[in-house]
mmCIF file of the N, C-alpha and C atoms, coordinates in Angstrom:
data_MODEL
# 
_entry.id   MODEL 
# 
loop_
_atom_site.group_PDB 
_atom_site.id 
_atom_site.type_symbol 
_atom_site.label_atom_id 
_atom_site.label_alt_id 
_atom_site.label_comp_id 
_atom_site.label_asym_id 
_atom_site.label_entity_id 
_atom_site.label_seq_id 
_atom_site.pdbx_PDB_ins_code 
_atom_site.Cartn_x 
_atom_site.Cartn_y 
_atom_site.Cartn_z 
_atom_site.occupancy 
_atom_site.B_iso_or_equiv 
_atom_site.pdbx_formal_charge 
_atom_site.auth_seq_id 
_atom_site.auth_comp_id 
_atom_site.auth_asym_id 
_atom_site.auth_atom_id 
_atom_site.pdbx_PDB_model_num 
ATOM 1   N N  . MET A 1 1  ? 0.830   -1.190 0.001  1.00 0.00 ? 1  MET A N  1 
ATOM 2   C CA . MET A 1 1  ? 0.007   -0.043 0.070  1.00 0.00 ? 1  MET A CA 1 
ATOM 3   C C  . MET A 1 1  ? 0.905   1.273  0.008  1.00 0.00 ? 1  MET A C  1 
ATOM 4   N N  . SER A 1 2  ? 0.625   2.154  -0.905 1.00 0.00 ? 2  SER A N  1 
ATOM 5   C CA . SER A 1 2  ? 1.398   3.371  -0.981 1.00 0.00 ? 2  SER A CA 1 
ATOM 6   C C  . SER A 1 2  ? 1.127   4.265  0.186  1.00 0.00 ? 2  SER A C  1 
ATOM 7   N N  . GLU A 1 3  ? 1.932   5.287  0.414  1.00 0.00 ? 3  GLU A N  1 
ATOM 8   C CA . GLU A 1 3  ? 1.712   6.208  1.503  1.00 0.00 ? 3  GLU A CA 1 
ATOM 9   C C  . GLU A 1 3  ? 0.387   6.958  1.293  1.00 0.00 ? 3  GLU A C  1 
ATOM 10  N N  . THR A 1 4  ? 0.076   7.292  -0.011 1.00 0.00 ? 4  THR A N  1 
ATOM 11  C CA . THR A 1 4  ? -1.192  7.986  -0.353 1.00 0.00 ? 4  THR A CA 1 
ATOM 12  C C  . THR A 1 4  ? -2.372  7.114  -0.020 1.00 0.00 ? 4  THR A C  1 
ATOM 13  N N  . ASP A 1 5  ? -2.292  5.878  -0.448 1.00 0.00 ? 5  ASP A N  1 
ATOM 14  C CA . ASP A 1 5  ? -3.362  4.918  -0.120 1.00 0.00 ? 5  ASP A CA 1 
ATOM 15  C C  . ASP A 1 5  ? -3.576  4.713  1.376  1.00 0.00 ? 5  ASP A C  1 
ATOM 16  N N  . ALA A 1 6  ? -2.460  4.683  2.072  1.00 0.00 ? 6  ALA A N  1 
ATOM 17  C CA . ALA A 1 6  ? -2.553  4.577  3.601  1.00 0.00 ? 6  ALA A CA 1 
ATOM 18  C C  . ALA A 1 6  ? -3.206  5.757  4.189  1.00 0.00 ? 6  ALA A C  1 
ATOM 19  N N  . ARG A 1 7  ? -2.758  7.019  3.657  1.00 0.00 ? 7  ARG A N  1 
ATOM 20  C CA . ARG A 1 7  ? -3.369  8.199  4.170  1.00 0.00 ? 7  ARG A CA 1 
ATOM 21  C C  . ARG A 1 7  ? -4.886  8.266  3.915  1.00 0.00 ? 7  ARG A C  1 
ATOM 22  N N  . LEU A 1 8  ? -5.292  7.863  2.659  1.00 0.00 ? 8  LEU A N  1 
ATOM 23  C CA . LEU A 1 8  ? -6.726  7.899  2.334  1.00 0.00 ? 8  LEU A CA 1 
ATOM 24  C C  . LEU A 1 8  ? -7.515  6.861  3.198  1.00 0.00 ? 8  LEU A C  1 
ATOM 25  N N  . ALA A 1 9  ? -6.937  5.676  3.395  1.00 0.00 ? 9  ALA A N  1 
ATOM 26  C CA . ALA A 1 9  ? -7.587  4.714  4.143  1.00 0.00 ? 9  ALA A CA 1 
ATOM 27  C C  . ALA A 1 9  ? -7.758  5.174  5.633  1.00 0.00 ? 9  ALA A C  1 
ATOM 28  N N  . ARG A 1 10 ? -6.805  5.839  6.150  1.00 0.00 ? 10 ARG A N  1 
ATOM 29  C CA . ARG A 1 10 ? -6.831  6.298  7.470  1.00 0.00 ? 10 ARG A CA 1 
ATOM 30  C C  . ARG A 1 10 ? -7.926  7.431  7.612  1.00 0.00 ? 10 ARG A C  1 
ATOM 31  N N  . GLN A 1 11 ? -7.895  8.341  6.628  1.00 0.00 ? 11 GLN A N  1 
ATOM 32  C CA . GLN A 1 11 ? -8.906  9.397  6.598  1.00 0.00 ? 11 GLN A CA 1 
ATOM 33  C C  . GLN A 1 11 ? -10.273 8.818  6.529  1.00 0.00 ? 11 GLN A C  1 
ATOM 34  N N  . ALA A 1 12 ? -10.558 7.877  5.676  1.00 0.00 ? 12 ALA A N  1 
ATOM 35  C CA . ALA A 1 12 ? -11.866 7.202  5.594  1.00 0.00 ? 12 ALA A CA 1 
ATOM 36  C C  . ALA A 1 12 ? -12.249 6.563  6.972  1.00 0.00 ? 12 ALA A C  1 
ATOM 37  N N  . MET A 1 13 ? -11.396 5.842  7.545  1.00 0.00 ? 13 MET A N  1 
ATOM 38  C CA . MET A 1 13 ? -11.602 5.182  8.812  1.00 0.00 ? 13 MET A CA 1 
ATOM 39  C C  . MET A 1 13 ? -11.820 6.160  9.849  1.00 0.00 ? 13 MET A C  1 
ATOM 40  N N  . ASP A 1 14 ? -11.124 7.325  9.967  1.00 0.00 ? 14 ASP A N  1 
ATOM 41  C CA . ASP A 1 14 ? -11.378 8.377  10.839 1.00 0.00 ? 14 ASP A CA 1 
ATOM 42  C C  . ASP A 1 14 ? -12.769 8.979  10.697 1.00 0.00 ? 14 ASP A C  1 
ATOM 43  N N  . ARG A 1 15 ? -13.150 9.204  9.397  1.00 0.00 ? 15 ARG A N  1 
ATOM 44  C CA . ARG A 1 15 ? -14.492 9.730  9.148  1.00 0.00 ? 15 ARG A CA 1 
ATOM 45  C C  . ARG A 1 15 ? -15.549 8.809  9.514  1.00 0.00 ? 15 ARG A C  1 
ATOM 46  N N  . ALA A 1 16 ? -15.382 7.492  9.244  1.00 0.00 ? 16 ALA A N  1 
ATOM 47  C CA . ALA A 1 16 ? -16.291 6.477  9.584  1.00 0.00 ? 16 ALA A CA 1 
ATOM 48  C C  . ALA A 1 16 ? -16.539 6.502  11.177 1.00 0.00 ? 16 ALA A C  1 
ATOM 49  N N  . HIS A 1 17 ? -15.469 6.656  11.911 1.00 0.00 ? 17 HIS A N  1 
ATOM 50  C CA . HIS A 1 17 ? -15.591 6.727  13.297 1.00 0.00 ? 17 HIS A CA 1 
ATOM 51  C C  . HIS A 1 17 ? -16.427 7.947  13.840 1.00 0.00 ? 17 HIS A C  1 
ATOM 52  N N  . VAL A 1 18 ? -16.084 9.067  13.101 1.00 0.00 ? 18 VAL A N  1 
ATOM 53  C CA . VAL A 1 18 ? -16.867 10.282 13.427 1.00 0.00 ? 18 VAL A CA 1 
ATOM 54  C C  . VAL A 1 18 ? -18.350 10.082 13.114 1.00 0.00 ? 18 VAL A C  1 
ATOM 55  N N  . LEU A 1 19 ? -18.676 9.418  12.033 1.00 0.00 ? 19 LEU A N  1 
ATOM 56  C CA . LEU A 1 19 ? -20.096 9.103  11.632 1.00 0.00 ? 19 LEU A CA 1 
ATOM 57  C C  . LEU A 1 19 ? -20.712 8.285  12.744 1.00 0.00 ? 19 LEU A C  1 
ATOM 58  N N  . LEU A 1 20 ? -19.935 7.267  13.184 1.00 0.00 ? 20 LEU A N  1 
ATOM 59  C CA . LEU A 1 20 ? -20.531 6.379  14.321 1.00 0.00 ? 20 LEU A CA 1 
ATOM 60  C C  . LEU A 1 20 ? -20.869 7.302  15.529 1.00 0.00 ? 20 LEU A C  1 
ATOM 61  N N  . GLN A 1 21 ? -19.908 8.059  15.890 1.00 0.00 ? 21 GLN A N  1 
ATOM 62  C CA . GLN A 1 21 ? -20.119 8.977  17.078 1.00 0.00 ? 21 GLN A CA 1 
ATOM 63  C C  . GLN A 1 21 ? -21.334 9.953  16.775 1.00 0.00 ? 21 GLN A C  1 
ATOM 64  N N  . ALA A 1 22 ? -21.432 10.493 15.619 1.00 0.00 ? 22 ALA A N  1 
ATOM 65  C CA . ALA A 1 22 ? -22.495 11.370 15.341 1.00 0.00 ? 22 ALA A CA 1 
ATOM 66  C C  . ALA A 1 22 ? -23.809 10.627 15.361 1.00 0.00 ? 22 ALA A C  1 
ATOM 67  N N  . SER A 1 23 ? -23.888 9.474  14.847 1.00 0.00 ? 23 SER A N  1 
ATOM 68  C CA . SER A 1 23 ? -25.112 8.654  14.815 1.00 0.00 ? 23 SER A CA 1 
ATOM 69  C C  . SER A 1 23 ? -25.543 8.483  16.258 1.00 0.00 ? 23 SER A C  1 
ATOM 70  N N  . GLN A 1 24 ? -24.744 8.299  17.136 1.00 0.00 ? 24 GLN A N  1 
ATOM 71  C CA . GLN A 1 24 ? -25.069 8.000  18.520 1.00 0.00 ? 24 GLN A CA 1 
ATOM 72  C C  . GLN A 1 24 ? -25.515 9.346  19.294 1.00 0.00 ? 24 GLN A C  1 
ATOM 73  N N  . SER A 1 25 ? -25.151 10.498 18.690 1.00 0.00 ? 25 SER A N  1 
ATOM 74  C CA . SER A 1 25 ? -25.533 11.765 19.279 1.00 0.00 ? 25 SER A CA 1 
ATOM 75  C C  . SER A 1 25 ? -26.601 12.513 18.394 1.00 0.00 ? 25 SER A C  1 
ATOM 76  N N  . ALA A 1 26 ? -27.053 11.910 17.376 1.00 0.00 ? 26 ALA A N  1 
ATOM 77  C CA . ALA A 1 26 ? -28.151 12.389 16.422 1.00 0.00 ? 26 ALA A CA 1 
ATOM 78  C C  . ALA A 1 26 ? -27.692 13.613 15.756 1.00 0.00 ? 26 ALA A C  1 
ATOM 79  N N  . VAL A 1 27 ? -26.380 13.907 15.445 1.00 0.00 ? 27 VAL A N  1 
ATOM 80  C CA . VAL A 1 27 ? -25.996 14.965 14.603 1.00 0.00 ? 27 VAL A CA 1 
ATOM 81  C C  . VAL A 1 27 ? -25.465 14.581 13.302 1.00 0.00 ? 27 VAL A C  1 
ATOM 82  N N  . VAL A 1 28 ? -25.724 13.304 12.889 1.00 0.00 ? 28 VAL A N  1 
ATOM 83  C CA . VAL A 1 28 ? -25.147 12.846 11.654 1.00 0.00 ? 28 VAL A CA 1 
ATOM 84  C C  . VAL A 1 28 ? -25.528 13.584 10.485 1.00 0.00 ? 28 VAL A C  1 
ATOM 85  N N  . PHE A 1 29 ? -26.793 14.046 10.427 1.00 0.00 ? 29 PHE A N  1 
ATOM 86  C CA . PHE A 1 29 ? -27.302 14.778 9.222  1.00 0.00 ? 29 PHE A CA 1 
ATOM 87  C C  . PHE A 1 29 ? -26.636 16.139 9.069  1.00 0.00 ? 29 PHE A C  1 
ATOM 88  N N  . ASN A 1 30 ? -26.331 16.748 10.165 1.00 0.00 ? 30 ASN A N  1 
ATOM 89  C CA . ASN A 1 30 ? -25.518 18.010 10.163 1.00 0.00 ? 30 ASN A CA 1 
ATOM 90  C C  . ASN A 1 30 ? -24.041 17.659 9.620  1.00 0.00 ? 30 ASN A C  1 
ATOM 91  N N  . LEU A 1 31 ? -23.506 16.616 10.136 1.00 0.00 ? 31 LEU A N  1 
ATOM 92  C CA . LEU A 1 31 ? -22.175 16.271 9.690  1.00 0.00 ? 31 LEU A CA 1 
ATOM 93  C C  . LEU A 1 31 ? -22.128 15.999 8.212  1.00 0.00 ? 31 LEU A C  1 
ATOM 94  N N  . LEU A 1 32 ? -23.098 15.224 7.703  1.00 0.00 ? 32 LEU A N  1 
ATOM 95  C CA . LEU A 1 32 ? -23.116 14.975 6.298  1.00 0.00 ? 32 LEU A CA 1 
ATOM 96  C C  . LEU A 1 32 ? -23.296 16.143 5.441  1.00 0.00 ? 32 LEU A C  1 
ATOM 97  N N  . ASP A 1 33 ? -24.138 17.129 5.966  1.00 0.00 ? 33 ASP A N  1 
ATOM 98  C CA . ASP A 1 33 ? -24.345 18.423 5.315  1.00 0.00 ? 33 ASP A CA 1 
ATOM 99  C C  . ASP A 1 33 ? -24.766 18.241 3.867  1.00 0.00 ? 33 ASP A C  1 
ATOM 100 N N  . GLY A 1 34 ? -25.754 17.323 3.707  1.00 0.00 ? 34 GLY A N  1 
ATOM 101 C CA . GLY A 1 34 ? -26.356 17.110 2.328  1.00 0.00 ? 34 GLY A CA 1 
ATOM 102 C C  . GLY A 1 34 ? -25.573 16.114 1.486  1.00 0.00 ? 34 GLY A C  1 
ATOM 103 N N  . ARG A 1 35 ? -24.455 15.669 1.963  1.00 0.00 ? 35 ARG A N  1 
ATOM 104 C CA . ARG A 1 35 ? -23.684 14.649 1.161  1.00 0.00 ? 35 ARG A CA 1 
ATOM 105 C C  . ARG A 1 35 ? -24.101 13.277 1.532  1.00 0.00 ? 35 ARG A C  1 
ATOM 106 N N  . SER A 1 36 ? -23.851 12.286 0.662  1.00 0.00 ? 36 SER A N  1 
ATOM 107 C CA . SER A 1 36 ? -24.070 10.941 1.014  1.00 0.00 ? 36 SER A CA 1 
ATOM 108 C C  . SER A 1 36 ? -22.925 10.445 1.862  1.00 0.00 ? 36 SER A C  1 
ATOM 109 N N  . VAL A 1 37 ? -23.115 9.252  2.459  1.00 0.00 ? 37 VAL A N  1 
ATOM 110 C CA . VAL A 1 37 ? -22.082 8.698  3.273  1.00 0.00 ? 37 VAL A CA 1 
ATOM 111 C C  . VAL A 1 37 ? -20.867 8.423  2.407  1.00 0.00 ? 37 VAL A C  1 
ATOM 112 N N  . GLU A 1 38 ? -21.176 7.860  1.210  1.00 0.00 ? 38 GLU A N  1 
ATOM 113 C CA . GLU A 1 38 ? -19.971 7.716  0.354  1.00 0.00 ? 38 GLU A CA 1 
ATOM 114 C C  . GLU A 1 38 ? -19.244 8.887  0.023  1.00 0.00 ? 38 GLU A C  1 
ATOM 115 N N  . GLU A 1 39 ? -19.951 9.979  -0.293 1.00 0.00 ? 39 GLU A N  1 
ATOM 116 C CA . GLU A 1 39 ? -19.252 11.320 -0.539 1.00 0.00 ? 39 GLU A CA 1 
ATOM 117 C C  . GLU A 1 39 ? -18.431 11.749 0.694  1.00 0.00 ? 39 GLU A C  1 
ATOM 118 N N  . TYR A 1 40 ? -19.020 11.575 1.867  1.00 0.00 ? 40 TYR A N  1 
ATOM 119 C CA . TYR A 1 40 ? -18.368 12.011 3.080  1.00 0.00 ? 40 TYR A CA 1 
ATOM 120 C C  . TYR A 1 40 ? -17.151 11.203 3.341  1.00 0.00 ? 40 TYR A C  1 
ATOM 121 N N  . LEU A 1 41 ? -17.211 9.860  3.179  1.00 0.00 ? 41 LEU A N  1 
ATOM 122 C CA . LEU A 1 41 ? -15.981 9.056  3.394  1.00 0.00 ? 41 LEU A CA 1 
ATOM 123 C C  . LEU A 1 41 ? -14.903 9.285  2.276  1.00 0.00 ? 41 LEU A C  1 
ATOM 124 N N  . ASP A 1 42 ? -15.327 9.444  1.108  1.00 0.00 ? 42 ASP A N  1 
ATOM 125 C CA . ASP A 1 42 ? -14.478 9.698  -0.129 1.00 0.00 ? 42 ASP A CA 1 
ATOM 126 C C  . ASP A 1 42 ? -14.973 8.616  -1.142 1.00 0.00 ? 42 ASP A C  1 
ATOM 127 N N  . ALA A 1 43 ? -15.702 9.023  -2.135 1.00 0.00 ? 43 ALA A N  1 
ATOM 128 C CA . ALA A 1 43 ? -16.303 8.150  -3.079 1.00 0.00 ? 43 ALA A CA 1 
ATOM 129 C C  . ALA A 1 43 ? -15.278 7.258  -3.736 1.00 0.00 ? 43 ALA A C  1 
ATOM 130 N N  . ALA A 1 44 ? -14.105 7.785  -4.080 1.00 0.00 ? 44 ALA A N  1 
ATOM 131 C CA . ALA A 1 44 ? -13.095 6.982  -4.724 1.00 0.00 ? 44 ALA A CA 1 
ATOM 132 C C  . ALA A 1 44 ? -12.572 5.912  -3.788 1.00 0.00 ? 44 ALA A C  1 
ATOM 133 N N  . TRP A 1 45 ? -12.376 6.180  -2.536 1.00 0.00 ? 45 TRP A N  1 
ATOM 134 C CA . TRP A 1 45 ? -11.956 5.271  -1.538 1.00 0.00 ? 45 TRP A CA 1 
ATOM 135 C C  . TRP A 1 45 ? -13.056 4.198  -1.390 1.00 0.00 ? 45 TRP A C  1 
ATOM 136 N N  . VAL A 1 46 ? -14.351 4.553  -1.278 1.00 0.00 ? 46 VAL A N  1 
ATOM 137 C CA . VAL A 1 46 ? -15.406 3.558  -1.154 1.00 0.00 ? 46 VAL A CA 1 
ATOM 138 C C  . VAL A 1 46 ? -15.473 2.643  -2.421 1.00 0.00 ? 46 VAL A C  1 
ATOM 139 N N  . ALA A 1 47 ? -15.215 3.221  -3.673 1.00 0.00 ? 47 ALA A N  1 
ATOM 140 C CA . ALA A 1 47 ? -15.246 2.426  -4.786 1.00 0.00 ? 47 ALA A CA 1 
ATOM 141 C C  . ALA A 1 47 ? -14.114 1.446  -4.810 1.00 0.00 ? 47 ALA A C  1 
ATOM 142 N N  . ALA A 1 48 ? -12.980 1.831  -4.277 1.00 0.00 ? 48 ALA A N  1 
ATOM 143 C CA . ALA A 1 48 ? -11.789 0.940  -4.222 1.00 0.00 ? 48 ALA A CA 1 
ATOM 144 C C  . ALA A 1 48 ? -11.903 -0.110 -3.180 1.00 0.00 ? 48 ALA A C  1 
ATOM 145 N N  . HIS A 1 49 ? -12.875 -0.017 -2.245 1.00 0.00 ? 49 HIS A N  1 
ATOM 146 C CA . HIS A 1 49 ? -13.072 -1.009 -1.145 1.00 0.00 ? 49 HIS A CA 1 
ATOM 147 C C  . HIS A 1 49 ? -14.490 -1.411 -1.082 1.00 0.00 ? 49 HIS A C  1 
ATOM 148 N N  . PRO A 1 50 ? -14.904 -2.168 -2.067 1.00 0.00 ? 50 PRO A N  1 
ATOM 149 C CA . PRO A 1 50 ? -16.336 -2.562 -2.169 1.00 0.00 ? 50 PRO A CA 1 
ATOM 150 C C  . PRO A 1 50 ? -16.867 -3.332 -0.915 1.00 0.00 ? 50 PRO A C  1 
ATOM 151 N N  . ALA A 1 51 ? -15.986 -3.847 -0.127 1.00 0.00 ? 51 ALA A N  1 
ATOM 152 C CA . ALA A 1 51 ? -16.411 -4.636 1.121  1.00 0.00 ? 51 ALA A CA 1 
ATOM 153 C C  . ALA A 1 51 ? -17.128 -3.637 2.104  1.00 0.00 ? 51 ALA A C  1 
ATOM 154 N N  . VAL A 1 52 ? -16.842 -2.331 2.025  1.00 0.00 ? 52 VAL A N  1 
ATOM 155 C CA . VAL A 1 52 ? -17.471 -1.476 2.958  1.00 0.00 ? 52 VAL A CA 1 
ATOM 156 C C  . VAL A 1 52 ? -18.905 -1.106 2.585  1.00 0.00 ? 52 VAL A C  1 
ATOM 157 N N  . LYS A 1 53 ? -19.258 -1.377 1.320  1.00 0.00 ? 53 LYS A N  1 
ATOM 158 C CA . LYS A 1 53 ? -20.540 -0.957 0.827  1.00 0.00 ? 53 LYS A CA 1 
ATOM 159 C C  . LYS A 1 53 ? -21.679 -1.461 1.666  1.00 0.00 ? 53 LYS A C  1 
ATOM 160 N N  . LEU A 1 54 ? -21.678 -2.813 2.056  1.00 0.00 ? 54 LEU A N  1 
ATOM 161 C CA . LEU A 1 54 ? -22.725 -3.317 2.945  1.00 0.00 ? 54 LEU A CA 1 
ATOM 162 C C  . LEU A 1 54 ? -22.857 -2.621 4.216  1.00 0.00 ? 54 LEU A C  1 
ATOM 163 N N  . GLY A 1 55 ? -21.705 -2.325 4.839  1.00 0.00 ? 55 GLY A N  1 
ATOM 164 C CA . GLY A 1 55 ? -21.802 -1.518 6.082  1.00 0.00 ? 55 GLY A CA 1 
ATOM 165 C C  . GLY A 1 55 ? -22.301 -0.181 5.901  1.00 0.00 ? 55 GLY A C  1 
ATOM 166 N N  . ILE A 1 56 ? -22.040 0.482  4.779  1.00 0.00 ? 56 ILE A N  1 
ATOM 167 C CA . ILE A 1 56 ? -22.620 1.808  4.435  1.00 0.00 ? 56 ILE A CA 1 
ATOM 168 C C  . ILE A 1 56 ? -24.154 1.738  4.248  1.00 0.00 ? 56 ILE A C  1 
ATOM 169 N N  . GLU A 1 57 ? -24.539 0.703  3.560  1.00 0.00 ? 57 GLU A N  1 
ATOM 170 C CA . GLU A 1 57 ? -25.970 0.402  3.291  1.00 0.00 ? 57 GLU A CA 1 
ATOM 171 C C  . GLU A 1 57 ? -26.713 0.237  4.640  1.00 0.00 ? 57 GLU A C  1 
ATOM 172 N N  . ALA A 1 58 ? -26.155 -0.537 5.531  1.00 0.00 ? 58 ALA A N  1 
ATOM 173 C CA . ALA A 1 58 ? -26.804 -0.847 6.795  1.00 0.00 ? 58 ALA A CA 1 
ATOM 174 C C  . ALA A 1 58 ? -26.778 0.452  7.756  1.00 0.00 ? 58 ALA A C  1 
ATOM 175 N N  . PHE A 1 59 ? -25.747 1.338  7.600  1.00 0.00 ? 59 PHE A N  1 
ATOM 176 C CA . PHE A 1 59 ? -25.738 2.541  8.330  1.00 0.00 ? 59 PHE A CA 1 
ATOM 177 C C  . PHE A 1 59 ? -26.776 3.424  7.847  1.00 0.00 ? 59 PHE A C  1 
ATOM 178 N N  . VAL A 1 60 ? -26.889 3.634  6.540  1.00 0.00 ? 60 VAL A N  1 
ATOM 179 C CA . VAL A 1 60 ? -27.908 4.467  5.967  1.00 0.00 ? 60 VAL A CA 1 
ATOM 180 C C  . VAL A 1 60 ? -29.291 3.955  6.233  1.00 0.00 ? 60 VAL A C  1 
ATOM 181 N N  . SER A 1 61 ? -29.539 2.706  6.240  1.00 0.00 ? 61 SER A N  1 
ATOM 182 C CA . SER A 1 61 ? -30.812 2.062  6.511  1.00 0.00 ? 61 SER A CA 1 
ATOM 183 C C  . SER A 1 61 ? -31.222 2.431  8.004  1.00 0.00 ? 61 SER A C  1 
ATOM 184 N N  . ALA A 1 62 ? -30.227 2.292  8.880  1.00 0.00 ? 62 ALA A N  1 
ATOM 185 C CA . ALA A 1 62 ? -30.435 2.606  10.320 1.00 0.00 ? 62 ALA A CA 1 
ATOM 186 C C  . ALA A 1 62 ? -30.769 4.078  10.490 1.00 0.00 ? 62 ALA A C  1 
ATOM 187 N N  . LEU A 1 63 ? -30.003 4.934  9.748  1.00 0.00 ? 63 LEU A N  1 
ATOM 188 C CA . LEU A 1 63 ? -30.297 6.351  9.825  1.00 0.00 ? 63 LEU A CA 1 
ATOM 189 C C  . LEU A 1 63 ? -31.776 6.681  9.378  1.00 0.00 ? 63 LEU A C  1 
ATOM 190 N N  . ASN A 1 64 ? -32.095 6.124  8.282  1.00 0.00 ? 64 ASN A N  1 
ATOM 191 C CA . ASN A 1 64 ? -33.478 6.309  7.687  1.00 0.00 ? 64 ASN A CA 1 
ATOM 192 C C  . ASN A 1 64 ? -34.531 5.807  8.668  1.00 0.00 ? 64 ASN A C  1 
ATOM 193 N N  . ALA A 1 65 ? -34.334 4.619  9.365  1.00 0.00 ? 65 ALA A N  1 
ATOM 194 C CA . ALA A 1 65 ? -35.231 4.191  10.252 1.00 0.00 ? 65 ALA A CA 1 
ATOM 195 C C  . ALA A 1 65 ? -35.363 5.027  11.451 1.00 0.00 ? 65 ALA A C  1 
ATOM 196 N N  . HIS A 1 66 ? -34.236 5.548  11.872 1.00 0.00 ? 66 HIS A N  1 
ATOM 197 C CA . HIS A 1 66 ? -34.263 6.457  13.129 1.00 0.00 ? 66 HIS A CA 1 
ATOM 198 C C  . HIS A 1 66 ? -34.957 7.778  12.798 1.00 0.00 ? 66 HIS A C  1 
ATOM 199 N N  . GLU A 1 67 ? -34.638 8.281  11.549 1.00 0.00 ? 67 GLU A N  1 
ATOM 200 C CA . GLU A 1 67 ? -35.275 9.500  11.169 1.00 0.00 ? 67 GLU A CA 1 
ATOM 201 C C  . GLU A 1 67 ? -36.775 9.415  11.097 1.00 0.00 ? 67 GLU A C  1 
ATOM 202 N N  . GLY A 1 68 ? -37.284 8.294  10.786 1.00 0.00 ? 68 GLY A N  1 
ATOM 203 C CA . GLY A 1 68 ? -38.750 8.094  10.623 1.00 0.00 ? 68 GLY A CA 1 
ATOM 204 C C  . GLY A 1 68 ? -39.418 7.838  12.023 1.00 0.00 ? 68 GLY A C  1 
ATOM 205 N N  . VAL A 1 69 ? -38.704 7.743  13.100 1.00 0.00 ? 69 VAL A N  1 
ATOM 206 C CA . VAL A 1 69 ? -39.229 7.579  14.492 1.00 0.00 ? 69 VAL A CA 1 
ATOM 207 C C  . VAL A 1 69 ? -39.826 8.869  14.997 1.00 0.00 ? 69 VAL A C  1 
# 
């Protein structure tokens, strides 16, 4: 893994952690600021790591379910 790839991976993981914290404190929509989760994490990084897509889908589904409560 190149240094750039490692940096992008770390940034995406840090942002995923922030999303988790935000979802627990109900501020995730402010954090996303109109962006999709993929856009927030970095769409190119998500595309390069398709294994995270199921987790993103589950997260978005949980957000949508919570929003409807």
